[in-house]
mmJSON file of the N, C-alpha and C atoms, coordinates in Angstrom:
{"data_MODEL":{"atom_site":{
"group_PDB":["ATOM","ATOM","ATOM","ATOM","ATOM","ATOM","ATOM","ATOM","ATOM","ATOM","ATOM","ATOM","ATOM","ATOM","ATOM","ATOM","ATOM","ATOM","ATOM","ATOM","ATOM","ATOM","ATOM","ATOM","ATOM","ATOM","ATOM","ATOM","ATOM","ATOM","ATOM","ATOM","ATOM","ATOM","ATOM","ATOM","ATOM","ATOM","ATOM","ATOM","ATOM","ATOM","ATOM","ATOM","ATOM","ATOM","ATOM","ATOM","ATOM","ATOM","ATOM","ATOM","ATOM","ATOM","ATOM","ATOM","ATOM","ATOM","ATOM","ATOM","ATOM","ATOM","ATOM","ATOM","ATOM","ATOM","ATOM","ATOM","ATOM","ATOM","ATOM","ATOM","ATOM","ATOM","ATOM","ATOM","ATOM","ATOM","ATOM","ATOM","ATOM","ATOM","ATOM","ATOM","ATOM","ATOM","ATOM","ATOM","ATOM","ATOM","ATOM","ATOM","ATOM","ATOM","ATOM","ATOM","ATOM","ATOM","ATOM","ATOM","ATOM","ATOM","ATOM","ATOM","ATOM","ATOM","ATOM","ATOM","ATOM","ATOM","ATOM","ATOM","ATOM","ATOM","ATOM","ATOM","ATOM","ATOM","ATOM","ATOM","ATOM","ATOM","ATOM","ATOM","ATOM","ATOM","ATOM","ATOM","ATOM","ATOM","ATOM","ATOM","ATOM","ATOM","ATOM","ATOM","ATOM","ATOM","ATOM","ATOM","ATOM","ATOM","ATOM","ATOM","ATOM","ATOM","ATOM","ATOM","ATOM","ATOM","ATOM","ATOM","ATOM","ATOM","ATOM","ATOM","ATOM","ATOM","ATOM","ATOM","ATOM","ATOM","ATOM","ATOM","ATOM","ATOM","ATOM","ATOM","ATOM","ATOM","ATOM","ATOM","ATOM","ATOM","ATOM","ATOM","ATOM","ATOM","ATOM","ATOM","ATOM","ATOM","ATOM","ATOM","ATOM","ATOM","ATOM","ATOM","ATOM","ATOM","ATOM","ATOM","ATOM","ATOM","ATOM","ATOM","ATOM","ATOM","ATOM","ATOM","ATOM","ATOM","ATOM","ATOM","ATOM","ATOM","ATOM","ATOM","ATOM","ATOM","ATOM","ATOM","ATOM","ATOM","ATOM","ATOM","ATOM","ATOM","ATOM","ATOM","ATOM","ATOM","ATOM","ATOM","ATOM","ATOM","ATOM","ATOM"],
"id":[1,2,3,4,5,6,7,8,9,10,11,12,13,14,15,16,17,18,19,20,21,22,23,24,25,26,27,28,29,30,31,32,33,34,35,36,37,38,39,40,41,42,43,44,45,46,47,48,49,50,51,52,53,54,55,56,57,58,59,60,61,62,63,64,65,66,67,68,69,70,71,72,73,74,75,76,77,78,79,80,81,82,83,84,85,86,87,88,89,90,91,92,93,94,95,96,97,98,99,100,101,102,103,104,105,106,107,108,109,110,111,112,113,114,115,116,117,118,119,120,121,122,123,124,125,126,127,128,129,130,131,132,133,134,135,136,137,138,139,140,141,142,143,144,145,146,147,148,149,150,151,152,153,154,155,156,157,158,159,160,161,162,163,164,165,166,167,168,169,170,171,172,173,174,175,176,177,178,179,180,181,182,183,184,185,186,187,188,189,190,191,192,193,194,195,196,197,198,199,200,201,202,203,204,205,206,207,208,209,210,211,212,213,214,215,216,217,218,219,220,221,222,223,224,225,226,227,228],
"type_symbol":["N","C","C","N","C","C","N","C","C","N","C","C","N","C","C","N","C","C","N","C","C","N","C","C","N","C","C","N","C","C","N","C","C","N","C","C","N","C","C","N","C","C","N","C","C","N","C","C","N","C","C","N","C","C","N","C","C","N","C","C","N","C","C","N","C","C","N","C","C","N","C","C","N","C","C","N","C","C","N","C","C","N","C","C","N","C","C","N","C","C","N","C","C","N","C","C","N","C","C","N","C","C","N","C","C","N","C","C","N","C","C","N","C","C","N","C","C","N","C","C","N","C","C","N","C","C","N","C","C","N","C","C","N","C","C","N","C","C","N","C","C","N","C","C","N","C","C","N","C","C","N","C","C","N","C","C","N","C","C","N","C","C","N","C","C","N","C","C","N","C","C","N","C","C","N","C","C","N","C","C","N","C","C","N","C","C","N","C","C","N","C","C","N","C","C","N","C","C","N","C","C","N","C","C","N","C","C","N","C","C","N","C","C","N","C","C","N","C","C","N","C","C","N","C","C","N","C","C"],
"label_atom_id":["N","CA","C","N","CA","C","N","CA","C","N","CA","C","N","CA","C","N","CA","C","N","CA","C","N","CA","C","N","CA","C","N","CA","C","N","CA","C","N","CA","C","N","CA","C","N","CA","C","N","CA","C","N","CA","C","N","CA","C","N","CA","C","N","CA","C","N","CA","C","N","CA","C","N","CA","C","N","CA","C","N","CA","C","N","CA","C","N","CA","C","N","CA","C","N","CA","C","N","CA","C","N","CA","C","N","CA","C","N","CA","C","N","CA","C","N","CA","C","N","CA","C","N","CA","C","N","CA","C","N","CA","C","N","CA","C","N","CA","C","N","CA","C","N","CA","C","N","CA","C","N","CA","C","N","CA","C","N","CA","C","N","CA","C","N","CA","C","N","CA","C","N","CA","C","N","CA","C","N","CA","C","N","CA","C","N","CA","C","N","CA","C","N","CA","C","N","CA","C","N","CA","C","N","CA","C","N","CA","C","N","CA","C","N","CA","C","N","CA","C","N","CA","C","N","CA","C","N","CA","C","N","CA","C","N","CA","C","N","CA","C","N","CA","C","N","CA","C","N","CA","C","N","CA","C","N","CA","C","N","CA","C","N","CA","C"],
"label_alt_id":[null,null,null,null,null,null,null,null,null,null,null,null,null,null,null,null,null,null,null,null,null,null,null,null,null,null,null,null,null,null,null,null,null,null,null,null,null,null,null,null,null,null,null,null,null,null,null,null,null,null,null,null,null,null,null,null,null,null,null,null,null,null,null,null,null,null,null,null,null,null,null,null,null,null,null,null,null,null,null,null,null,null,null,null,null,null,null,null,null,null,null,null,null,null,null,null,null,null,null,null,null,null,null,null,null,null,null,null,null,null,null,null,null,null,null,null,null,null,null,null,null,null,null,null,null,null,null,null,null,null,null,null,null,null,null,null,null,null,null,null,null,null,null,null,null,null,null,null,null,null,null,null,null,null,null,null,null,null,null,null,null,null,null,null,null,null,null,null,null,null,null,null,null,null,null,null,null,null,null,null,null,null,null,null,null,null,null,null,null,null,null,null,null,null,null,null,null,null,null,null,null,null,null,null,null,null,null,null,null,null,null,null,null,null,null,null,null,null,null,null,null,null,null,null,null,null,null,null],
"label_comp_id":["MET","MET","MET","LYS","LYS","LYS","ILE","ILE","ILE","LYS","LYS","LYS","THR","THR","THR","THR","THR","THR","PHE","PHE","PHE","GLU","GLU","GLU","LYS","LYS","LYS","VAL","VAL","VAL","ASN","ASN","ASN","GLU","GLU","GLU","GLY","GLY","GLY","LEU","LEU","LEU","ARG","ARG","ARG","THR","THR","THR","ILE","ILE","ILE","GLN","GLN","GLN","LYS","LYS","LYS","ASN","ASN","ASN","GLY","GLY","GLY","GLY","GLY","GLY","ARG","ARG","ARG","VAL","VAL","VAL","ALA","ALA","ALA","ILE","ILE","ILE","SER","SER","SER","GLY","GLY","GLY","SER","SER","SER","GLY","GLY","GLY","GLY","GLY","GLY","SER","SER","SER","VAL","VAL","VAL","SER","SER","SER","ILE","ILE","ILE","GLN","GLN","GLN","GLY","GLY","GLY","VAL","VAL","VAL","LYS","LYS","LYS","ALA","ALA","ALA","ARG","ARG","ARG","PHE","PHE","PHE","HIS","HIS","HIS","PHE","PHE","PHE","ASP","ASP","ASP","GLN","GLN","GLN","ASP","ASP","ASP","THR","THR","THR","ASP","ASP","ASP","ILE","ILE","ILE","LEU","LEU","LEU","GLN","GLN","GLN","VAL","VAL","VAL","VAL","VAL","VAL","ILE","ILE","ILE","ASP","ASP","ASP","ASP","ASP","ASP","LYS","LYS","LYS","PRO","PRO","PRO","TRP","TRP","TRP","LEU","LEU","LEU","ALA","ALA","ALA","SER","SER","SER","ASN","ASN","ASN","ALA","ALA","ALA","MET","MET","MET","ILE","ILE","ILE","GLU","GLU","GLU","GLU","GLU","GLU","LYS","LYS","LYS","ILE","ILE","ILE","SER","SER","SER","GLU","GLU","GLU","PHE","PHE","PHE","PHE","PHE","PHE","GLY","GLY","GLY"],
"label_asym_id":["A","A","A","A","A","A","A","A","A","A","A","A","A","A","A","A","A","A","A","A","A","A","A","A","A","A","A","A","A","A","A","A","A","A","A","A","A","A","A","A","A","A","A","A","A","A","A","A","A","A","A","A","A","A","A","A","A","A","A","A","A","A","A","A","A","A","A","A","A","A","A","A","A","A","A","A","A","A","A","A","A","A","A","A","A","A","A","A","A","A","A","A","A","A","A","A","A","A","A","A","A","A","A","A","A","A","A","A","A","A","A","A","A","A","A","A","A","A","A","A","A","A","A","A","A","A","A","A","A","A","A","A","A","A","A","A","A","A","A","A","A","A","A","A","A","A","A","A","A","A","A","A","A","A","A","A","A","A","A","A","A","A","A","A","A","A","A","A","A","A","A","A","A","A","A","A","A","A","A","A","A","A","A","A","A","A","A","A","A","A","A","A","A","A","A","A","A","A","A","A","A","A","A","A","A","A","A","A","A","A","A","A","A","A","A","A","A","A","A","A","A","A","A","A","A","A","A","A"],
"label_entity_id":["1","1","1","1","1","1","1","1","1","1","1","1","1","1","1","1","1","1","1","1","1","1","1","1","1","1","1","1","1","1","1","1","1","1","1","1","1","1","1","1","1","1","1","1","1","1","1","1","1","1","1","1","1","1","1","1","1","1","1","1","1","1","1","1","1","1","1","1","1","1","1","1","1","1","1","1","1","1","1","1","1","1","1","1","1","1","1","1","1","1","1","1","1","1","1","1","1","1","1","1","1","1","1","1","1","1","1","1","1","1","1","1","1","1","1","1","1","1","1","1","1","1","1","1","1","1","1","1","1","1","1","1","1","1","1","1","1","1","1","1","1","1","1","1","1","1","1","1","1","1","1","1","1","1","1","1","1","1","1","1","1","1","1","1","1","1","1","1","1","1","1","1","1","1","1","1","1","1","1","1","1","1","1","1","1","1","1","1","1","1","1","1","1","1","1","1","1","1","1","1","1","1","1","1","1","1","1","1","1","1","1","1","1","1","1","1","1","1","1","1","1","1","1","1","1","1","1","1"],
"label_seq_id":[1,1,1,2,2,2,3,3,3,4,4,4,5,5,5,6,6,6,7,7,7,8,8,8,9,9,9,10,10,10,11,11,11,12,12,12,13,13,13,14,14,14,15,15,15,16,16,16,17,17,17,18,18,18,19,19,19,20,20,20,21,21,21,22,22,22,23,23,23,24,24,24,25,25,25,26,26,26,27,27,27,28,28,28,29,29,29,30,30,30,31,31,31,32,32,32,33,33,33,34,34,34,35,35,35,36,36,36,37,37,37,38,38,38,39,39,39,40,40,40,41,41,41,42,42,42,43,43,43,44,44,44,45,45,45,46,46,46,47,47,47,48,48,48,49,49,49,50,50,50,51,51,51,52,52,52,53,53,53,54,54,54,55,55,55,56,56,56,57,57,57,58,58,58,59,59,59,60,60,60,61,61,61,62,62,62,63,63,63,64,64,64,65,65,65,66,66,66,67,67,67,68,68,68,69,69,69,70,70,70,71,71,71,72,72,72,73,73,73,74,74,74,75,75,75,76,76,76],
"pdbx_PDB_ins_code":[null,null,null,null,null,null,null,null,null,null,null,null,null,null,null,null,null,null,null,null,null,null,null,null,null,null,null,null,null,null,null,null,null,null,null,null,null,null,null,null,null,null,null,null,null,null,null,null,null,null,null,null,null,null,null,null,null,null,null,null,null,null,null,null,null,null,null,null,null,null,null,null,null,null,null,null,null,null,null,null,null,null,null,null,null,null,null,null,null,null,null,null,null,null,null,null,null,null,null,null,null,null,null,null,null,null,null,null,null,null,null,null,null,null,null,null,null,null,null,null,null,null,null,null,null,null,null,null,null,null,null,null,null,null,null,null,null,null,null,null,null,null,null,null,null,null,null,null,null,null,null,null,null,null,null,null,null,null,null,null,null,null,null,null,null,null,null,null,null,null,null,null,null,null,null,null,null,null,null,null,null,null,null,null,null,null,null,null,null,null,null,null,null,null,null,null,null,null,null,null,null,null,null,null,null,null,null,null,null,null,null,null,null,null,null,null,null,null,null,null,null,null,null,null,null,null,null,null],
"Cartn_x":[26.904,27.192,26.551,27.158,26.637,26.387,25.209,24.928,24.537,24.998,24.644,23.273,22.256,20.936,20.093,18.819,17.9,16.858,16.016,14.842,13.853,13.655,12.599,13.134,14.411,14.796,14.731,14.915,14.785,13.369,12.406,10.957,10.527,11.06,10.678,11.254,12.515,13.138,12.32,11.838,10.951,9.683,9.117,7.876,8.13,9.147,9.558,9.782,10.466,10.678,9.257,8.355,6.968,6.327,6.255,5.678,6.241,7.454,8.196,7.849,7.052,6.718,7.537,8.366,9.093,8.373,8.936,8.419,9.226,8.663,9.381,8.648,9.646,9.192,9.984,9.24,9.928,9.874,10.86,10.926,11.792,11.16,12.033,12.564,13.875,14.611,15.329,14.853,15.406,14.434,14.813,13.905,14.514,13.73,14.221,13.497,14.23,13.513,13.884,12.978,13.12,12.569,13.445,12.964,13.773,13.228,13.96,14.939,14.703,15.602,16.738,16.671,17.537,16.905,17.593,17.047,18.207,17.705,18.589,17.992,18.906,18.434,18.933,18.324,18.757,18.4,19.323,19.159,19.349,18.624,18.767,19.031,20.219,20.562,20.244,19.131,18.623,19.645,20.432,21.426,22.583,22.865,23.985,23.599,22.266,21.693,22.545,22.912,23.585,22.635,22.389,21.579,22.572,22.512,23.423,22.598,23.101,22.294,23.338,22.675,23.589,22.811,23.39,22.736,22.998,21.791,21.701,21.618,21.07,20.956,20.681,21.101,21.043,21.035,20.564,20.708,22.289,22.626,24.131,24.658,23.716,24.205,24.397,23.813,24.039,25.147,26.057,27.279,26.862,27.869,27.531,27.508,28.516,28.491,27.308,26.639,25.206,24.26,24.166,23.161,23.332,24.614,25.024,24.636,24.738,24.449,22.907,22.102,20.571,20.26,20.854,20.43,20.771,21.912,22.216,21.1,20.6,19.587,18.378,18.098,16.73,16.896,18.114,18.013,18.941,19.849,20.815,20.168],
"Cartn_y":[4.075,2.792,2.356,1.417,1.037,-0.551,-0.786,-2.121,-2.737,-3.75,-4.154,-5.001,-4.672,-5.27,-5.229,-5.646,-5.413,-4.327,-4.058,-3.077,-3.974,-5.137,-5.921,-5.823,-6.169,-6.257,-4.904,-3.861,-2.52,-2.275,-2.659,-2.605,-3.479,-4.541,-5.491,-5.009,-4.544,-3.96,-2.656,-1.848,-0.683,-1.088,-2.222,-2.717,-3.396,-3.985,-4.534,-3.6,-2.372,-1.247,-0.756,-0.625,-0.042,-0.926,-2.361,-3.43,-3.427,-2.973,-2.913,-1.572,-0.706,0.508,1.69,1.412,2.611,3.415,4.58,5.444,5.524,5.545,5.601,6.73,7.549,8.586,8.442,8.239,8.027,9.186,9.558,10.665,10.175,9.969,9.556,8.206,8.092,6.841,6.774,7.58,7.776,8.003,8.55,9.005,8.821,8.618,8.592,7.418,6.946,6.155,6.58,6.166,6.387,5.124,4.525,3.353,3.332,3.151,2.846,3.822,5.29,6.205,6.402,5.54,5.872,6.442,7.442,8.186,8.255,7.84,7.746,8.188,8.545,8.754,7.672,7.555,6.408,6.877,6.226,6.263,5.077,4.627,3.382,3.721,3.21,3.462,2.058,2.083,0.884,0.461,1.441,0.937,0.036,0.503,-0.281,-1.459,-1.141,-1.956,-1.651,-0.473,-0.054,0.844,0.414,1.322,1.948,3.316,4.036,4.549,4.371,4.741,5.655,6.846,7.738,7.884,7.438,7.515,9.028,9.693,11.129,11.118,10.164,10.242,8.887,8.596,7.316,7.514,6.469,6.461,6.439,7.058,7.026,5.787,4.774,3.556,2.606,2.897,1.983,2.27,1.252,1.645,1.588,2.199,2.348,0.919,0.012,-1.338,-1.883,-1.889,-2.448,-2.038,-0.752,-0.308,-0.639,-0.602,-1.175,-2.539,-3.409,-4.686,-4.943,-4.131,-4.221,-3.619,-2.585,-2.148,-3.119,-3.981,-5.075,-6.102,-6.346,-7.391,-6.988,-5.654,-5.241,-5.323,-4.994,-4.711,-5.642,-6.338,-7.34,-8.6],
"Cartn_z":[11.196,10.811,9.448,8.76,7.546,7.668,6.938,7.015,5.564,5.021,3.843,4.077,3.429,3.638,2.375,2.585,1.437,1.763,0.718,1.125,1.937,1.583,2.327,3.985,4.127,5.618,6.309,5.461,6.047,6.429,5.546,6.015,7.194,7.185,8.23,9.654,9.509,10.716,11.304,10.402,10.834,11.437,10.765,11.347,12.683,12.952,14.104,15.197,14.881,15.863,16.081,15.343,15.641,16.549,16.271,17.216,18.545,18.723,19.946,20.751,20.2,20.819,20.445,19.369,18.728,17.767,17.549,16.559,15.237,14.059,12.806,11.978,11.534,10.528,9.297,8.12,6.82,5.934,5.262,4.33,3.234,2.071,0.822,1.187,0.931,1.23,2.473,3.416,4.793,5.755,6.962,8.095,9.306,10.395,11.694,12.525,13.61,14.377,15.938,16.761,18.159,18.951,19.795,20.633,21.841,22.998,24.176,24.578,24.153,24.383,23.396,22.344,21.241,20.229,19.648,18.584,17.38,16.214,15.118,13.683,12.732,11.364,10.614,9.432,8.57,7.143,6.149,4.759,4.01,3.167,2.538,1.027,0.539,-0.887,-1.645,-2.399,-3.105,-4.285,-4.667,-5.757,-5.157,-3.84,-3.339,-2.154,-1.826,-0.615,0.563,0.716,1.989,2.888,4.083,5.115,6.013,5.996,6.725,8.016,9.261,10.349,11.141,11.599,12.474,13.884,14.993,16.173,16.687,17.009,17.554,19.028,19.571,21.14,21.752,22.748,23.454,24.971,25.757,27.234,27.49,28.638,28.849,29.219,29.727,30.115,28.836,27.733,26.66,25.756,25.677,24.883,23.288,22.62,21.136,20.675,21.046,20.532,20.872,22.035,22.374,21.396,21.109,20.15,18.761,18.32,16.939,16.631,17.747,17.708,17.535,18.294,18.189,16.68,16.224,14.903,13.879,13.953,12.983,13.188,14.359,14.519,13.846,13.868,13.217,11.727,11.162,9.831,8.963,9.746,9.001,8.494],
"occupancy":[1.0,1.0,1.0,1.0,1.0,1.0,1.0,1.0,1.0,1.0,1.0,1.0,1.0,1.0,1.0,1.0,1.0,1.0,1.0,1.0,1.0,1.0,1.0,1.0,1.0,1.0,1.0,1.0,1.0,1.0,1.0,1.0,1.0,1.0,1.0,1.0,1.0,1.0,1.0,1.0,1.0,1.0,1.0,1.0,1.0,1.0,1.0,1.0,1.0,1.0,1.0,1.0,1.0,1.0,1.0,1.0,1.0,1.0,1.0,1.0,1.0,1.0,1.0,1.0,1.0,1.0,1.0,1.0,1.0,1.0,1.0,1.0,1.0,1.0,1.0,1.0,1.0,1.0,1.0,1.0,1.0,1.0,1.0,1.0,1.0,1.0,1.0,1.0,1.0,1.0,1.0,1.0,1.0,1.0,1.0,1.0,1.0,1.0,1.0,1.0,1.0,1.0,1.0,1.0,1.0,1.0,1.0,1.0,1.0,1.0,1.0,1.0,1.0,1.0,1.0,1.0,1.0,1.0,1.0,1.0,1.0,1.0,1.0,1.0,1.0,1.0,1.0,1.0,1.0,1.0,1.0,1.0,1.0,1.0,1.0,1.0,1.0,1.0,1.0,1.0,1.0,1.0,1.0,1.0,1.0,1.0,1.0,1.0,1.0,1.0,1.0,1.0,1.0,1.0,1.0,1.0,1.0,1.0,1.0,1.0,1.0,1.0,1.0,1.0,1.0,1.0,1.0,1.0,1.0,1.0,1.0,1.0,1.0,1.0,1.0,1.0,1.0,1.0,1.0,1.0,1.0,1.0,1.0,1.0,1.0,1.0,1.0,1.0,1.0,1.0,1.0,1.0,1.0,1.0,1.0,1.0,1.0,1.0,1.0,1.0,1.0,1.0,1.0,1.0,1.0,1.0,1.0,1.0,1.0,1.0,1.0,1.0,1.0,1.0,1.0,1.0,1.0,1.0,1.0,1.0,1.0,1.0,1.0,1.0,1.0,1.0,1.0,1.0],
"B_iso_or_equiv":[0.0,0.0,0.0,0.0,0.0,0.0,0.0,0.0,0.0,0.0,0.0,0.0,0.0,0.0,0.0,0.0,0.0,0.0,0.0,0.0,0.0,0.0,0.0,0.0,0.0,0.0,0.0,0.0,0.0,0.0,0.0,0.0,0.0,0.0,0.0,0.0,0.0,0.0,0.0,0.0,0.0,0.0,0.0,0.0,0.0,0.0,0.0,0.0,0.0,0.0,0.0,0.0,0.0,0.0,0.0,0.0,0.0,0.0,0.0,0.0,0.0,0.0,0.0,0.0,0.0,0.0,0.0,0.0,0.0,0.0,0.0,0.0,0.0,0.0,0.0,0.0,0.0,0.0,0.0,0.0,0.0,0.0,0.0,0.0,0.0,0.0,0.0,0.0,0.0,0.0,0.0,0.0,0.0,0.0,0.0,0.0,0.0,0.0,0.0,0.0,0.0,0.0,0.0,0.0,0.0,0.0,0.0,0.0,0.0,0.0,0.0,0.0,0.0,0.0,0.0,0.0,0.0,0.0,0.0,0.0,0.0,0.0,0.0,0.0,0.0,0.0,0.0,0.0,0.0,0.0,0.0,0.0,0.0,0.0,0.0,0.0,0.0,0.0,0.0,0.0,0.0,0.0,0.0,0.0,0.0,0.0,0.0,0.0,0.0,0.0,0.0,0.0,0.0,0.0,0.0,0.0,0.0,0.0,0.0,0.0,0.0,0.0,0.0,0.0,0.0,0.0,0.0,0.0,0.0,0.0,0.0,0.0,0.0,0.0,0.0,0.0,0.0,0.0,0.0,0.0,0.0,0.0,0.0,0.0,0.0,0.0,0.0,0.0,0.0,0.0,0.0,0.0,0.0,0.0,0.0,0.0,0.0,0.0,0.0,0.0,0.0,0.0,0.0,0.0,0.0,0.0,0.0,0.0,0.0,0.0,0.0,0.0,0.0,0.0,0.0,0.0,0.0,0.0,0.0,0.0,0.0,0.0,0.0,0.0,0.0,0.0,0.0,0.0],
"pdbx_formal_charge":[null,null,null,null,null,null,null,null,null,null,null,null,null,null,null,null,null,null,null,null,null,null,null,null,null,null,null,null,null,null,null,null,null,null,null,null,null,null,null,null,null,null,null,null,null,null,null,null,null,null,null,null,null,null,null,null,null,null,null,null,null,null,null,null,null,null,null,null,null,null,null,null,null,null,null,null,null,null,null,null,null,null,null,null,null,null,null,null,null,null,null,null,null,null,null,null,null,null,null,null,null,null,null,null,null,null,null,null,null,null,null,null,null,null,null,null,null,null,null,null,null,null,null,null,null,null,null,null,null,null,null,null,null,null,null,null,null,null,null,null,null,null,null,null,null,null,null,null,null,null,null,null,null,null,null,null,null,null,null,null,null,null,null,null,null,null,null,null,null,null,null,null,null,null,null,null,null,null,null,null,null,null,null,null,null,null,null,null,null,null,null,null,null,null,null,null,null,null,null,null,null,null,null,null,null,null,null,null,null,null,null,null,null,null,null,null,null,null,null,null,null,null,null,null,null,null,null,null],
"auth_seq_id":[1,1,1,2,2,2,3,3,3,4,4,4,5,5,5,6,6,6,7,7,7,8,8,8,9,9,9,10,10,10,11,11,11,12,12,12,13,13,13,14,14,14,15,15,15,16,16,16,17,17,17,18,18,18,19,19,19,20,20,20,21,21,21,22,22,22,23,23,23,24,24,24,25,25,25,26,26,26,27,27,27,28,28,28,29,29,29,30,30,30,31,31,31,32,32,32,33,33,33,34,34,34,35,35,35,36,36,36,37,37,37,38,38,38,39,39,39,40,40,40,41,41,41,42,42,42,43,43,43,44,44,44,45,45,45,46,46,46,47,47,47,48,48,48,49,49,49,50,50,50,51,51,51,52,52,52,53,53,53,54,54,54,55,55,55,56,56,56,57,57,57,58,58,58,59,59,59,60,60,60,61,61,61,62,62,62,63,63,63,64,64,64,65,65,65,66,66,66,67,67,67,68,68,68,69,69,69,70,70,70,71,71,71,72,72,72,73,73,73,74,74,74,75,75,75,76,76,76],
"auth_comp_id":["MET","MET","MET","LYS","LYS","LYS","ILE","ILE","ILE","LYS","LYS","LYS","THR","THR","THR","THR","THR","THR","PHE","PHE","PHE","GLU","GLU","GLU","LYS","LYS","LYS","VAL","VAL","VAL","ASN","ASN","ASN","GLU","GLU","GLU","GLY","GLY","GLY","LEU","LEU","LEU","ARG","ARG","ARG","THR","THR","THR","ILE","ILE","ILE","GLN","GLN","GLN","LYS","LYS","LYS","ASN","ASN","ASN","GLY","GLY","GLY","GLY","GLY","GLY","ARG","ARG","ARG","VAL","VAL","VAL","ALA","ALA","ALA","ILE","ILE","ILE","SER","SER","SER","GLY","GLY","GLY","SER","SER","SER","GLY","GLY","GLY","GLY","GLY","GLY","SER","SER","SER","VAL","VAL","VAL","SER","SER","SER","ILE","ILE","ILE","GLN","GLN","GLN","GLY","GLY","GLY","VAL","VAL","VAL","LYS","LYS","LYS","ALA","ALA","ALA","ARG","ARG","ARG","PHE","PHE","PHE","HIS","HIS","HIS","PHE","PHE","PHE","ASP","ASP","ASP","GLN","GLN","GLN","ASP","ASP","ASP","THR","THR","THR","ASP","ASP","ASP","ILE","ILE","ILE","LEU","LEU","LEU","GLN","GLN","GLN","VAL","VAL","VAL","VAL","VAL","VAL","ILE","ILE","ILE","ASP","ASP","ASP","ASP","ASP","ASP","LYS","LYS","LYS","PRO","PRO","PRO","TRP","TRP","TRP","LEU","LEU","LEU","ALA","ALA","ALA","SER","SER","SER","ASN","ASN","ASN","ALA","ALA","ALA","MET","MET","MET","ILE","ILE","ILE","GLU","GLU","GLU","GLU","GLU","GLU","LYS","LYS","LYS","ILE","ILE","ILE","SER","SER","SER","GLU","GLU","GLU","PHE","PHE","PHE","PHE","PHE","PHE","GLY","GLY","GLY"],
"auth_asym_id":["A","A","A","A","A","A","A","A","A","A","A","A","A","A","A","A","A","A","A","A","A","A","A","A","A","A","A","A","A","A","A","A","A","A","A","A","A","A","A","A","A","A","A","A","A","A","A","A","A","A","A","A","A","A","A","A","A","A","A","A","A","A","A","A","A","A","A","A","A","A","A","A","A","A","A","A","A","A","A","A","A","A","A","A","A","A","A","A","A","A","A","A","A","A","A","A","A","A","A","A","A","A","A","A","A","A","A","A","A","A","A","A","A","A","A","A","A","A","A","A","A","A","A","A","A","A","A","A","A","A","A","A","A","A","A","A","A","A","A","A","A","A","A","A","A","A","A","A","A","A","A","A","A","A","A","A","A","A","A","A","A","A","A","A","A","A","A","A","A","A","A","A","A","A","A","A","A","A","A","A","A","A","A","A","A","A","A","A","A","A","A","A","A","A","A","A","A","A","A","A","A","A","A","A","A","A","A","A","A","A","A","A","A","A","A","A","A","A","A","A","A","A","A","A","A","A","A","A"],
"auth_atom_id":["N","CA","C","N","CA","C","N","CA","C","N","CA","C","N","CA","C","N","CA","C","N","CA","C","N","CA","C","N","CA","C","N","CA","C","N","CA","C","N","CA","C","N","CA","C","N","CA","C","N","CA","C","N","CA","C","N","CA","C","N","CA","C","N","CA","C","N","CA","C","N","CA","C","N","CA","C","N","CA","C","N","CA","C","N","CA","C","N","CA","C","N","CA","C","N","CA","C","N","CA","C","N","CA","C","N","CA","C","N","CA","C","N","CA","C","N","CA","C","N","CA","C","N","CA","C","N","CA","C","N","CA","C","N","CA","C","N","CA","C","N","CA","C","N","CA","C","N","CA","C","N","CA","C","N","CA","C","N","CA","C","N","CA","C","N","CA","C","N","CA","C","N","CA","C","N","CA","C","N","CA","C","N","CA","C","N","CA","C","N","CA","C","N","CA","C","N","CA","C","N","CA","C","N","CA","C","N","CA","C","N","CA","C","N","CA","C","N","CA","C","N","CA","C","N","CA","C","N","CA","C","N","CA","C","N","CA","C","N","CA","C","N","CA","C","N","CA","C","N","CA","C","N","CA","C","N","CA","C","N","CA","C","N","CA","C"],
"pdbx_PDB_model_num":[1,1,1,1,1,1,1,1,1,1,1,1,1,1,1,1,1,1,1,1,1,1,1,1,1,1,1,1,1,1,1,1,1,1,1,1,1,1,1,1,1,1,1,1,1,1,1,1,1,1,1,1,1,1,1,1,1,1,1,1,1,1,1,1,1,1,1,1,1,1,1,1,1,1,1,1,1,1,1,1,1,1,1,1,1,1,1,1,1,1,1,1,1,1,1,1,1,1,1,1,1,1,1,1,1,1,1,1,1,1,1,1,1,1,1,1,1,1,1,1,1,1,1,1,1,1,1,1,1,1,1,1,1,1,1,1,1,1,1,1,1,1,1,1,1,1,1,1,1,1,1,1,1,1,1,1,1,1,1,1,1,1,1,1,1,1,1,1,1,1,1,1,1,1,1,1,1,1,1,1,1,1,1,1,1,1,1,1,1,1,1,1,1,1,1,1,1,1,1,1,1,1,1,1,1,1,1,1,1,1,1,1,1,1,1,1,1,1,1,1,1,1,1,1,1,1,1,1]
}}}
């Protein structure tokens, strides 16, 4: 999924994930996150202000729509 956002909102979202018990690993302009059984990779393009998130794993009960909504809340 792609989200139009800002660098500040990305950083704020990553801090919120950590405050809620999640794990964040940053590598350059991307990285990975893990929270409540959801594992994802992300890349932020500062030239276009687009955050791209790829969900690698999730609990089977969680729908993609539910996870995408939460991701949008963290970073949108």
